[in-house]
N, C-alpha and C positions, 0 to 999 in steps of 0.2 A: 448956861441953861438952867441952873438952879437946882441941880440934883442934890438932895441933902443926905441921901442914904442909898445903899445898894438895894435892889429889889430881891425879895425872897424868891425861891423857885416857884412857889404858887403864884406870886404876883407876876413873874415873867411868863408863866404859862397862860394866865388870864390875858395878859397884854398881847401875847402872840395870837391868841384866838380873836381878840378884838381887832387887832391890826389886819388880820386875814378876812375880816368882814362878818364874823359871827356876832349874834346878838347876845345879851346877857343870858337869856334863857337857853340859847344854843350852847353857850360856853358852859353853863351850869350842867347841862345834860352831858356834854363831852367829858367833863371832869367828875361826874357823879356827885355834884354838890348842889346846894340850894341856890336859887336866884338871889336870896337875901345875902348869902355869904359872898357871892360874886360882886354884888353892889357894894358891900363892905370893903372887899379887896380893892375895888376900883377907887373908892374914896381914899384909901391909904396910899394907893399909887399916885393919885392926883396930888396928894399932899407931898409925897416924896419928890415928885417931879415938878412941883410948884406950878401945877396946871389947874385951870379953872373948870375945864370940861374934859370929858372922856376923849373927845376928838383931839384936844390939845395934848393930852397925856399920850395918846396913841402916836401922834406926830413926833413928840419928843422921844418916845421909846424907839420908834422906827429910825429916827435920825441917829440916836445913840448906837443902835445895833448895826446900822449900815456903816457908821464910822469905825466901829470896833471890828467889823467884819469880814 
């Protein structure tokens, strides 16, 4: 799957919200963070999961967590 590093707790929280269907703005609101920070976190997650899109990152995150789970 190409995972190069473990995700931080913030990265995991952001991905949990994304996988559950929340938008960037909704995720930012839930975590009391800025939209810009969430976009930055998603860029880091995409890099760590070797994903080209947020959707691909969400799928890889969900598969990893279902397998671990």
